[in-house]
TORLOSE-924084 format. One record per residue (C-alpha): residue number from 1; y, x, z. Coordinates in pm, 1 decimal. Layout:
BEGIN
{NUM; {Y; X; Z}} ...
This chain:
BEGIN
{1; {-2.7; 2.9; -0.4}} {2; {295.8; 189.0; -115.4}} {3; {652.4; 65.1; 84.6}} {4; {818.2; -83.3; -203.9}} {5; {481.4; -341.1; -208.5}} {6; {583.4; -382.7; 136.8}} {7; {923.9; -465.2; 71.8}} {8; {887.3; -686.8; -209.6}} {9; {549.4; -907.9; -21.9}} {10; {875.7; -958.8; 249.7}} {11; {1077.9; -1064.6; 34.8}} {12; {891.6; -1313.6; -161.9}} {13; {707.2; -1426.5; 167.2}} {14; {1048.0; -1539.7; 385.4}} {15; {1207.0; -1641.5; 63.1}} {16; {894.8; -1797.4; 32.3}} {17; {871.9; -2000.7; 315.3}} {18; {1213.0; -2095.3; 350.7}} {19; {1182.0; -2244.1; -37.6}} {20; {849.9; -2403.7; 97.6}} {21; {1004.9; -2605.6; 404.6}} {22; {1246.3; -2722.0; 211.2}} {23; {1036.9; -2801.2; -106.6}} {24; {837.3; -3018.0; 194.0}} {25; {1144.3; -3170.4; 303.6}} {26; {1234.6; -3272.0; -38.5}} {27; {893.2; -3379.6; -85.5}} {28; {874.5; -3620.1; 228.3}} {29; {1178.8; -3770.4; 92.5}} {30; {1148.1; -3826.1; -219.1}} {31; {757.7; -3932.5; -152.8}} {32; {931.2; -4213.4; 56.4}} {33; {1171.8; -4305.9; -162.7}} {34; {890.9; -4375.2; -399.6}} {35; {713.0; -4550.1; -129.8}} {36; {1028.6; -4746.2; -95.8}} {37; {1043.3; -4810.1; -430.7}} {38; {728.3; -4902.8; -532.1}} {39; {629.7; -5110.7; -207.4}} {40; {960.1; -5305.9; -190.9}} {41; {957.8; -5386.8; -643.4}} {42; {559.7; -5378.5; -709.3}} {43; {400.4; -5237.2; -976.5}} {44; {560.8; -5374.7; -1236.3}} {45; {916.3; -5320.4; -1206.6}} {46; {838.1; -4917.0; -1035.7}} {47; {652.6; -4923.3; -1387.5}} {48; {1005.2; -4955.5; -1527.8}} {49; {1235.9; -4669.1; -1276.9}} {50; {956.8; -4444.0; -1357.3}} {51; {1057.3; -4506.0; -1739.3}} {52; {1415.6; -4428.7; -1669.7}} {53; {1303.3; -4139.9; -1451.5}} {54; {1135.2; -3959.6; -1662.4}} {55; {1337.7; -4048.0; -1997.5}} {56; {1664.0; -3869.9; -1803.6}} {57; {1397.7; -3596.0; -1636.5}} {58; {1336.8; -3486.7; -2040.5}} {59; {1665.3; -3517.3; -2161.5}} {60; {1788.1; -3256.9; -1882.6}} {61; {1520.3; -3071.0; -1961.6}} {62; {1675.4; -3072.2; -2368.1}} {63; {2006.6; -3017.5; -2305.8}} {64; {1945.6; -2703.2; -2101.8}} {65; {1857.5; -2514.9; -2417.4}} {66; {1616.0; -2266.3; -2129.1}} {67; {1936.8; -2147.0; -2029.1}} {68; {1884.0; -2200.3; -1701.6}} {69; {1613.1; -1932.3; -1649.3}} {70; {1796.5; -1713.7; -1900.8}} {71; {2031.9; -1699.7; -1618.4}} {72; {1770.7; -1639.3; -1392.8}} {73; {1659.2; -1356.1; -1555.8}} {74; {2011.5; -1180.9; -1713.4}} {75; {2210.4; -1199.5; -1399.1}} {76; {1968.2; -950.1; -1133.8}} {77; {1966.0; -696.3; -1421.3}} {78; {2360.1; -729.9; -1460.8}} {79; {2552.1; -481.5; -1228.2}} {80; {2874.5; -540.0; -1363.1}} {81; {3126.5; -839.9; -1306.4}} {82; {3227.9; -882.1; -1665.9}} {83; {2825.1; -908.7; -1780.7}} {84; {2782.5; -1170.3; -1490.3}} {85; {3035.1; -1410.7; -1525.5}} {86; {3000.0; -1352.8; -1938.9}} {87; {2598.7; -1498.1; -1863.9}} {88; {2741.2; -1808.1; -1606.2}} {89; {3017.3; -1895.9; -1865.4}} {90; {2790.7; -1874.7; -2172.7}} {91; {2555.2; -2026.4; -2019.4}} {92; {2805.0; -2357.5; -1883.4}} {93; {2990.4; -2326.8; -2277.8}} {94; {2648.0; -2432.3; -2384.9}} {95; {2497.4; -2671.6; -2195.8}} {96; {2783.2; -2914.5; -2096.5}} {97; {2898.8; -3059.4; -2414.5}} {98; {2546.6; -3084.9; -2559.1}} {99; {2427.1; -3311.1; -2213.3}} {100; {2728.9; -3508.6; -2241.0}} {101; {2673.8; -3621.7; -2611.4}} {102; {2310.8; -3663.9; -2478.5}} {103; {2421.6; -3953.1; -2242.6}} {104; {2640.8; -4061.6; -2453.9}} {105; {2442.9; -4114.2; -2701.1}} {106; {2186.9; -4234.0; -2452.9}} {107; {2402.6; -4491.3; -2269.8}} {108; {2547.5; -4643.8; -2643.4}} {109; {2169.0; -4709.1; -2825.2}} {110; {1993.7; -4841.4; -2450.9}} {111; {2007.7; -5224.0; -2584.1}} {112; {1835.0; -5063.2; -2930.7}} {113; {1529.1; -4797.7; -2755.1}} {114; {1404.9; -5108.9; -2503.8}} {115; {1336.4; -5353.5; -2775.8}} {116; {1257.1; -5145.4; -3041.0}} {117; {1076.2; -4818.9; -2838.7}} {118; {916.2; -4985.7; -2545.4}} {119; {968.2; -5323.8; -2645.8}} {120; {1117.1; -5503.1; -2368.4}} {121; {1440.1; -5571.0; -2334.9}} {122; {1504.2; -5568.6; -1976.9}} {123; {1442.2; -5220.8; -1971.4}} {124; {1776.0; -5205.4; -2150.9}} {125; {2026.6; -5157.9; -1853.1}} {126; {1798.6; -4896.7; -1660.5}} {127; {1788.2; -4718.6; -1953.2}} {128; {2177.3; -4685.7; -1950.0}} {129; {2223.9; -4577.8; -1660.8}} {130; {1944.9; -4351.7; -1660.7}} {131; {2137.7; -4181.2; -1973.3}} {132; {2512.2; -4197.0; -1801.7}} {133; {2278.1; -3965.8; -1506.4}} {134; {2195.8; -3653.9; -1719.5}} {135; {2453.8; -3488.1; -1779.5}} {136; {2475.2; -3431.7; -1381.3}} {137; {2194.7; -3393.2; -1364.1}} {138; {2145.0; -3058.8; -1618.9}} {139; {2469.7; -2931.5; -1472.8}} {140; {2296.1; -2982.9; -1131.3}} {141; {1958.7; -2787.4; -1249.2}} {142; {2199.0; -2484.4; -1483.8}} {143; {2351.0; -2447.9; -1070.8}} {144; {2012.6; -2368.9; -939.2}} {145; {1926.9; -2122.5; -1203.4}} {146; {2254.9; -1956.5; -1138.2}} {147; {2147.7; -1953.9; -717.7}} {148; {1794.5; -1761.8; -845.2}} {149; {1935.4; -1503.9; -1077.5}} {150; {2222.4; -1469.0; -776.4}} {151; {1835.9; -1416.4; -599.0}} {152; {1939.4; -1654.1; -243.1}} {153; {1742.2; -1898.5; -148.3}} {154; {1941.7; -2092.9; 84.2}} {155; {2173.5; -2208.3; -97.2}} {156; {1906.1; -2371.7; -392.4}} {157; {1721.3; -2558.2; -117.2}} {158; {2033.0; -2682.5; 61.2}} {159; {2099.7; -2844.6; -293.6}} {160; {1754.5; -2900.0; -417.4}} {161; {1585.8; -2971.1; -117.4}} {162; {1850.7; -3172.5; 54.0}} {163; {2116.1; -3325.9; -62.1}} {164; {1962.9; -3429.7; -412.1}} {165; {1673.8; -3615.4; -207.9}} {166; {1827.6; -3713.3; 128.1}} {167; {2193.2; -3909.1; -99.9}} {168; {1919.3; -4040.5; -331.6}} {169; {1697.7; -4186.5; -46.4}} {170; {2029.1; -4297.9; 152.6}} {171; {2133.4; -4477.2; -130.5}} {172; {1790.0; -4585.0; -307.3}} {173; {1787.1; -4760.8; 107.0}} {174; {2072.6; -4953.7; 113.7}} {175; {2037.4; -5057.6; -279.5}} {176; {1729.5; -5227.5; -186.2}} {177; {1846.4; -5410.2; 122.2}} {178; {2120.7; -5540.2; 0.0}} {179; {1892.3; -5656.4; -294.0}} {180; {2047.8; -5477.4; -598.8}} {181; {1650.0; -5405.5; -695.6}} {182; {1569.3; -5215.1; -1008.2}} {183; {1948.7; -5131.7; -1036.7}} {184; {2035.9; -5053.6; -807.8}} {185; {1781.5; -4810.1; -790.5}} {186; {1888.9; -4717.7; -1089.2}} {187; {2234.3; -4643.9; -934.8}} {188; {2051.3; -4517.9; -714.3}} {189; {1947.5; -4159.3; -923.7}} {190; {2259.4; -4161.2; -1074.0}} {191; {2446.1; -4100.0; -790.8}} {192; {2229.8; -3858.1; -592.4}} {193; {2286.4; -3612.9; -902.7}} {194; {2672.3; -3701.2; -924.7}} {195; {2663.1; -3608.2; -534.0}} {196; {2458.6; -3281.7; -604.6}} {197; {2713.0; -3200.7; -885.8}} {198; {3001.7; -3213.9; -673.7}} {199; {2838.9; -2912.7; -418.9}} {200; {2696.0; -2738.2; -715.1}} {201; {3049.7; -2662.3; -826.0}} {202; {3199.5; -2596.5; -503.3}} {203; {2846.7; -2325.5; -463.5}} {204; {2995.4; -2152.2; -824.8}} {205; {3364.6; -2156.5; -690.8}} {206; {3272.7; -2006.3; -375.8}} {207; {2982.9; -1693.8; -483.1}} {208; {2928.4; -1655.9; -833.8}} {209; {3172.5; -1520.9; -1053.9}} {210; {3161.9; -1766.8; -1304.8}} {211; {3549.7; -1867.8; -1200.2}} {212; {3639.2; -1509.3; -1090.0}} {213; {3979.9; -1364.4; -1304.2}} {214; {3731.5; -1135.0; -1463.0}} {215; {3758.3; -1127.1; -1800.8}} {216; {3378.4; -1201.7; -1925.2}} {217; {3097.1; -1057.6; -2159.8}} {218; {3099.6; -1379.5; -2422.9}} {219; {2655.3; -1377.3; -2458.9}} {220; {2598.1; -1690.7; -2617.0}} {221; {2409.2; -1560.6; -2879.8}} {222; {2190.3; -1291.5; -2692.0}} {223; {2127.9; -1605.6; -2406.3}} {224; {2034.2; -1845.5; -2696.9}} {225; {1815.1; -1590.7; -2837.9}} {226; {1624.0; -1538.7; -2528.3}} {227; {1670.3; -1940.5; -2400.7}} {228; {1582.8; -2067.9; -2719.8}} {229; {1167.9; -2016.8; -2683.3}} {230; {1191.3; -2128.8; -2359.8}} {231; {1396.6; -2480.5; -2444.6}} {232; {1105.4; -2545.8; -2637.5}} {233; {806.9; -2394.0; -2365.0}} {234; {1013.7; -2647.3; -2140.5}} {235; {1042.2; -2937.9; -2405.3}} {236; {622.4; -2876.4; -2418.5}} {237; {616.9; -2870.1; -2022.3}} {238; {780.1; -3174.6; -2038.0}} {239; {550.8; -3317.7; -2278.7}} {240; {248.6; -3240.1; -2094.5}} {241; {413.2; -3402.5; -1756.2}} {242; {573.4; -3694.5; -1936.8}} {243; {461.1; -3754.7; -2217.7}} {244; {154.5; -3956.4; -2124.6}} {245; {403.2; -4169.3; -1934.6}} {246; {627.4; -4241.3; -2232.6}} {247; {282.8; -4333.6; -2407.3}} {248; {151.7; -4552.0; -2172.6}} {249; {436.3; -4767.0; -2229.4}} {250; {388.0; -4812.8; -2560.7}} {251; {12.5; -4814.7; -2585.4}} {252; {-33.2; -4993.0; -2278.6}} {253; {-18.0; -5369.4; -2173.6}} {254; {297.9; -5376.2; -1952.2}} {255; {447.2; -5143.3; -1675.8}} {256; {167.2; -5240.0; -1406.5}} {257; {-46.4; -4931.0; -1538.5}} {258; {270.5; -4657.9; -1594.1}} {259; {302.2; -4875.3; -1184.8}} {260; {-51.3; -4637.3; -1061.4}} {261; {-23.3; -4373.3; -1292.9}} {262; {317.4; -4275.9; -1114.8}} {263; {186.1; -4337.5; -774.2}} {264; {-147.1; -4089.6; -801.7}} {265; {59.3; -3880.8; -1085.2}} {266; {276.9; -3717.6; -798.1}} {267; {68.2; -3697.1; -515.6}} {268; {-161.3; -3467.0; -727.3}} {269; {126.9; -3273.1; -840.7}} {270; {157.5; -3166.0; -455.4}} {271; {-72.6; -2955.1; -520.1}} {272; {143.6; -2699.7; -704.0}} {273; {479.1; -2706.0; -436.8}} {274; {340.8; -2379.7; -243.6}} {275; {343.4; -2182.8; -609.2}} {276; {685.5; -2356.6; -705.1}} {277; {857.7; -2179.6; -361.3}} {278; {708.7; -1870.7; -429.2}} {279; {819.7; -1905.7; -812.2}} {280; {1172.7; -1925.9; -821.8}} {281; {1159.8; -1580.3; -606.4}} {282; {882.3; -1375.6; -825.4}} {283; {1012.9; -1398.1; -1105.2}} {284; {1303.5; -1207.1; -1058.9}} {285; {1177.0; -991.6; -793.7}} {286; {846.3; -909.9; -1114.4}} {287; {1194.9; -884.5; -1356.6}} {288; {1305.3; -606.2; -1135.9}} {289; {962.4; -385.2; -1112.6}} {290; {922.3; -422.7; -1477.9}} {291; {1255.8; -303.1; -1546.0}} {292; {1205.3; 25.2; -1346.7}} {293; {835.6; -2.1; -1568.3}} {294; {623.7; -13.5; -1232.6}} {295; {311.1; -241.6; -1362.1}} {296; {101.4; -126.6; -1043.7}} {297; {322.0; -284.5; -782.1}} {298; {391.8; -574.5; -1028.4}} {299; {-4.4; -632.1; -1027.4}} {300; {-38.0; -599.0; -690.2}} {301; {247.1; -841.2; -635.0}} {302; {81.6; -1090.7; -873.4}} {303; {-256.6; -1050.3; -677.5}} {304; {-81.5; -1082.2; -332.2}} {305; {142.6; -1428.0; -416.4}} {306; {-131.1; -1547.3; -620.6}} {307; {-328.9; -1543.7; -324.4}} {308; {-76.6; -1648.1; -102.4}} {309; {-41.3; -1995.2; -332.2}} {310; {-461.2; -2036.2; -365.2}} {311; {-513.4; -2036.8; 57.7}} {312; {-233.2; -2290.4; 149.7}} {313; {-308.4; -2485.5; -125.3}} {314; {-699.7; -2531.4; -82.1}} {315; {-692.5; -2750.4; 217.6}} {316; {-456.7; -3013.9; 29.6}} {317; {-654.5; -3018.0; -295.8}} {318; {-973.0; -3111.5; -75.5}} {319; {-859.6; -3400.1; 106.0}} {320; {-722.7; -3503.2; -231.3}} {321; {-1062.0; -3506.3; -487.6}} {322; {-1287.6; -3621.6; -159.5}} {323; {-1102.3; -3871.6; -26.7}} {324; {-847.1; -4033.0; -303.5}} {325; {-916.0; -4444.2; -218.8}} {326; {-776.1; -4365.9; 138.8}} {327; {-486.8; -4089.2; 7.8}} {328; {-345.3; -4425.4; -157.4}} {329; {-412.4; -4708.4; 46.8}} {330; {-252.4; -4508.1; 312.9}} {331; {27.2; -4445.9; 90.3}} {332; {177.7; -4653.8; -241.5}} {333; {-84.4; -4956.9; -67.2}} {334; {-394.0; -5107.7; -245.6}} {335; {-201.2; -5302.0; -510.4}} {336; {-283.7; -4891.9; -675.2}} {337; {-562.7; -4793.7; -537.5}} {338; {-746.3; -4837.3; -876.0}} {339; {-653.8; -4541.0; -923.5}} {340; {-837.7; -4347.2; -660.6}} {341; {-1029.5; -4182.2; -968.2}} {342; {-792.4; -4086.3; -1164.3}} {343; {-617.9; -3920.2; -855.7}} {344; {-904.1; -3710.9; -790.0}} {345; {-877.4; -3577.0; -1166.8}} {346; {-542.8; -3532.6; -1218.8}} {347; {-619.1; -3297.4; -874.7}} {348; {-865.6; -3077.8; -1069.6}} {349; {-592.7; -3016.2; -1350.6}} {350; {-331.9; -2893.9; -1080.2}} {351; {-596.2; -2638.5; -901.0}} {352; {-589.3; -2469.3; -1249.9}} {353; {-195.5; -2432.7; -1250.4}} {354; {-239.9; -2285.1; -856.6}} {355; {-529.2; -2074.4; -977.3}} {356; {-346.7; -1853.2; -1244.1}} {357; {-107.6; -1837.9; -1013.2}} {358; {222.8; -1779.0; -1088.1}} {359; {128.4; -1627.5; -1476.6}} {360; {428.6; -1853.2; -1671.0}} {361; {714.5; -1662.6; -1455.1}} {362; {557.0; -1341.8; -1509.8}} {363; {493.0; -1373.5; -1879.8}} {364; {875.2; -1478.3; -1868.8}} {365; {985.3; -1151.3; -1688.9}} {366; {787.3; -959.4; -1927.4}} {367; {950.7; -1082.7; -2223.7}} {368; {731.3; -1254.8; -2377.2}} {369; {898.4; -1586.7; -2444.5}} {370; {837.7; -1635.1; -2778.3}} {371; {429.6; -1623.6; -2684.8}} {372; {474.8; -1880.3; -2419.3}} {373; {599.8; -2111.5; -2680.3}} {374; {296.9; -2095.9; -2879.4}} {375; {122.1; -2135.0; -2606.9}} {376; {296.6; -2493.6; -2497.4}} {377; {343.2; -2603.0; -2829.4}} {378; {-74.8; -2573.8; -2839.5}} {379; {-149.4; -2756.7; -2514.4}} {380; {154.0; -2997.5; -2601.9}} {381; {22.9; -3077.8; -2946.9}} {382; {-369.0; -3076.1; -2777.5}} {383; {-227.0; -3373.5; -2535.7}} {384; {-49.9; -3534.0; -2701.7}} {385; {-358.4; -3617.4; -2939.0}} {386; {-591.2; -3693.0; -2657.7}} {387; {-286.2; -3932.5; -2541.1}} {388; {-342.9; -4102.1; -2841.3}} {389; {-722.2; -4096.0; -2890.3}} {390; {-789.9; -4247.8; -2491.9}} {391; {-468.6; -4436.8; -2391.0}} {392; {-493.2; -4731.1; -2575.9}} {393; {-873.5; -4765.6; -2479.7}} {394; {-828.6; -4566.2; -2090.9}} {395; {-443.5; -4670.4; -2022.5}} {396; {-356.3; -4440.1; -1741.8}} {397; {-748.4; -4228.1; -1734.0}} {398; {-716.8; -4147.5; -2004.0}} {399; {-312.6; -4001.0; -1966.9}} {400; {-557.7; -3858.9; -1647.2}} {401; {-778.3; -3654.2; -1936.2}} {402; {-503.6; -3508.3; -2100.4}} {403; {-280.0; -3380.5; -1865.3}} {404; {-601.4; -3174.8; -1691.7}} {405; {-770.1; -3069.0; -2026.2}} {406; {-428.2; -2929.5; -2063.8}} {407; {-309.2; -2792.5; -1768.3}} {408; {-680.0; -2635.7; -1755.7}} {409; {-594.5; -2496.2; -2173.8}} {410; {-219.6; -2377.6; -2094.1}} {411; {-341.3; -2131.8; -1775.1}} {412; {-673.2; -2018.5; -1963.4}} {413; {-401.7; -1900.0; -2218.3}} {414; {-134.7; -1760.5; -1942.2}} {415; {-438.4; -1540.6; -1814.8}} {416; {-551.2; -1380.6; -2108.1}} {417; {-219.5; -1341.0; -2251.2}} {418; {-111.4; -1155.4; -1960.4}} {419; {-414.8; -931.8; -1904.4}} {420; {-403.3; -842.5; -2203.9}} {421; {-32.2; -749.2; -2198.0}} {422; {26.3; -557.3; -1852.5}} {423; {-315.8; -611.0; -1776.0}} {424; {-272.8; -864.1; -1436.9}} {425; {-501.0; -1132.9; -1328.4}} {426; {-545.9; -1292.8; -1024.0}} {427; {-904.6; -1231.5; -934.4}} {428; {-1020.0; -1063.6; -710.7}} {429; {-1242.7; -975.6; -380.6}} {430; {-966.8; -1158.2; -189.2}} {431; {-896.2; -1456.9; -369.4}} {432; {-1273.3; -1478.2; -383.3}} {433; {-1379.4; -1491.2; -56.9}} {434; {-1050.3; -1738.9; 52.3}} {435; {-1255.5; -1949.7; -177.7}} {436; {-1554.2; -1911.5; -11.7}} {437; {-1437.3; -1968.4; 308.5}} {438; {-1266.5; -2268.5; 204.6}} {439; {-1644.6; -2386.6; 41.5}} {440; {-1800.6; -2315.0; 327.9}} {441; {-1548.1; -2523.9; 588.4}} {442; {-1576.5; -2817.7; 335.6}} {443; {-1908.0; -2816.4; 366.8}} {444; {-1930.1; -2794.1; 747.9}} {445; {-1636.5; -3049.8; 819.7}} {446; {-1619.2; -3268.4; 597.6}} {447; {-2009.6; -3260.0; 495.8}} {448; {-2030.7; -3332.7; 837.8}} {449; {-1785.8; -3586.0; 915.8}} {450; {-1943.4; -3834.4; 646.5}} {451; {-2259.2; -3799.8; 717.0}} {452; {-2181.9; -3936.4; 1110.3}} {453; {-1864.8; -4116.5; 1074.8}} {454; {-1645.3; -4408.4; 890.0}} {455; {-1464.8; -4214.6; 760.5}} {456; {-1088.3; -4422.0; 757.7}} {457; {-755.2; -4252.9; 795.2}} {458; {-794.8; -4162.0; 1148.3}} {459; {-1118.9; -3943.6; 1101.2}} {460; {-988.1; -3809.1; 826.0}} {461; {-698.1; -3683.3; 1035.3}} {462; {-925.0; -3500.5; 1288.5}} {463; {-1147.0; -3398.9; 1044.7}} {464; {-844.2; -3260.9; 848.0}} {465; {-774.2; -3059.4; 1174.0}} {466; {-1050.0; -2934.6; 1225.2}} {467; {-1121.0; -2783.6; 873.8}} {468; {-791.7; -2573.8; 923.9}} {469; {-953.4; -2406.7; 1242.0}} {470; {-1250.5; -2325.1; 1101.1}} {471; {-1099.7; -2259.2; 757.2}} {472; {-894.5; -1930.2; 897.1}} {473; {-1172.4; -1885.2; 1128.5}} {474; {-1436.3; -1836.0; 761.1}} {475; {-1112.0; -1645.1; 607.9}} {476; {-1134.7; -1411.2; 925.2}} {477; {-1493.9; -1291.3; 880.3}} {478; {-1532.6; -1263.1; 505.3}} {479; {-1205.8; -1027.2; 553.8}} {480; {-980.9; -1144.6; 365.1}} {481; {-675.5; -1049.5; 518.9}} {482; {-526.6; -704.1; 379.6}} {483; {-266.2; -499.2; 488.2}} {484; {59.8; -664.7; 341.5}} {485; {-2.9; -914.9; 583.2}} {486; {-42.1; -744.3; 842.2}} {487; {314.0; -584.1; 745.3}} {488; {438.6; -935.3; 712.6}} {489; {322.3; -1013.3; 1045.2}} {490; {478.5; -757.3; 1220.7}} {491; {830.8; -833.2; 1060.1}} {492; {785.0; -1201.1; 1140.5}} {493; {694.2; -1011.4; 1544.9}} {494; {1099.8; -879.1; 1515.3}} {495; {1262.1; -1161.4; 1356.7}} {496; {1165.7; -1417.6; 1580.3}} {497; {1148.2; -1142.0; 1933.7}} {498; {763.2; -1264.0; 1941.0}} {499; {455.9; -1006.0; 2119.6}} {500; {153.3; -1123.9; 1834.0}} {501; {-40.2; -775.8; 1933.6}} {502; {-327.1; -980.6; 1942.2}} {503; {-349.3; -1211.4; 1636.0}} {504; {-255.5; -821.6; 1468.9}} {505; {-568.1; -664.5; 1670.7}} {506; {-806.6; -903.4; 1535.0}} {507; {-651.9; -889.7; 1152.4}} {508; {-660.6; -503.6; 1185.2}} {509; {-1061.5; -521.3; 1229.7}} {510; {-1108.4; -755.5; 971.2}} {511; {-855.8; -587.0; 687.5}} {512; {-948.4; -511.8; 373.5}} 
C-alpha cells in the first residue's frame, strides 16, 4: 500500500460517506414523496405524474449536452482562474439558451404531445408544467457538475440531497392537502427545482470563478468535443432508464401499468445509491491519477471502491430479491403487489451495475467518451427492441426484462473495454470472499427464518438485523479486510476522538 493509495482512499471514502448520507436522506424523502402520491392519487394518476417526471428528466439530460460531466473532468485539471472560469462560462452559455428553447417548446405543444403521442388529452396540463421545469432542472444539474469539478462534497449534499427533496416533499404535501391533485403535484416538482436554482446561483457566485472579474479562456469547442459523446451516452442511459415508461404509455392499456412499474423501479434503483455516492468523488480522483500516468494507483482505487460498493449493497439486494412482495405491500401498498416478480428481476439488473463498480466513471476519466457512446448506443438499441417486442404482450414485466438485459450488456462491455485499455477489473479474491460471506450469511439466516417462521415485516426486520451481524462475522472469517481499510479506521478514530483499538486488533489479524 503506497501513501498515495492511502491518501486517495481516505478522500474517496470520507466524501463517499458524506454523499451516501446525503443520498440516503434524499432517497428517504423522495421515496416518501412517491408513496404519498401513489397512495393518495392511485396507480392511474400516479402513472400520469410518472410520465411527466420522466419527460422532464429526459429533456434536461438532452439540454445539458454532457457539459455537466465535462466540467467535472476539466476543472480538476486546470490551475489558473482564466481556464476555470472559461470552462464554467462556456458550459452555461451552451446550456441555458438550449434549455429555455426546449422548455418553451414543450409548454407550447403540450396539447399535441398529450393527444398524439399518448392518446390522452387530459395529460396536457401535466406535460406543460413539467416542460416549464426543464430549464430549472438543467441549471441545477449543471451546478452540481460544477460542484463536482470543484471537488467539494458538502454543497452537492445541500443542493441535490436536501434542498430539492425537502422543498418537493413540502410542496407535494401542501398540494395534496389542499386538493390540487396531479396538477398540484406537477407544480410541486417545478417549484422544488426553482428553489434549487436560486440556491445553485448563490453557490456559483460565492464559490466558483464563474462571476469573477477575470478574462475567461473561451472553451466552447473543446468542451463540446469532449461532451458531445457524453450527451449521446447520457441519452442512451436515459433511454435505458426511462424509455420503458414512455413505451408503456404508448403500448399498454392505460397508465395503471406505469404506476405499478414506477413503484417497483425506484425500490430496485436504491441498489445503486452507494455506487453513485462513491462515483461522484471517484471520477475527479481517477482523472488526476490518469493525468499523471499513475496506473497502478488507478487500478487499486478502482478495485477498492468496487469492493466497498458491493459489500454495502448486497444486504439490501437480498431483501429485495428474496422478499419483494413484503417490500411492496409495506411501501406502496397491496394495490401494487402485482409487481413483485418484476421487482426481483430489476434488482438483478441493478446488481450487475453494482458488481461492475465505477466502470463508466473510469472510462470517462481516461477520456474514452466515444467508446462509452458506442456502448450505450448499442445497449439502448437492444433495450428499445426488447421493449417493442415484450411490452405489448407482457406490459411492465416485459419492460423489466428489457432493463435487466440492458444493464447486463452495458456493464459487460464496460468491464471488457476497461480491462483491455488499462488492465482494470473488479474481480479479486477480496470481492469473491465478500460474495461468499453474503451467500453463507443469507443461507443461514434467511433460510432458517423461512423454514421456522411465517415471514412478515416484523420477522423480516429481525432477520435482516441478524443477517448483518452474521455477514460481518463471515467477512472477518473469510479475510475480507484490507490494509487501506485499517487506515480508514485510524482516520475515523482521529477525526472523532474515539478509541477503536479493539476493532483494529481484530481487523489486523484477518487483514490481507
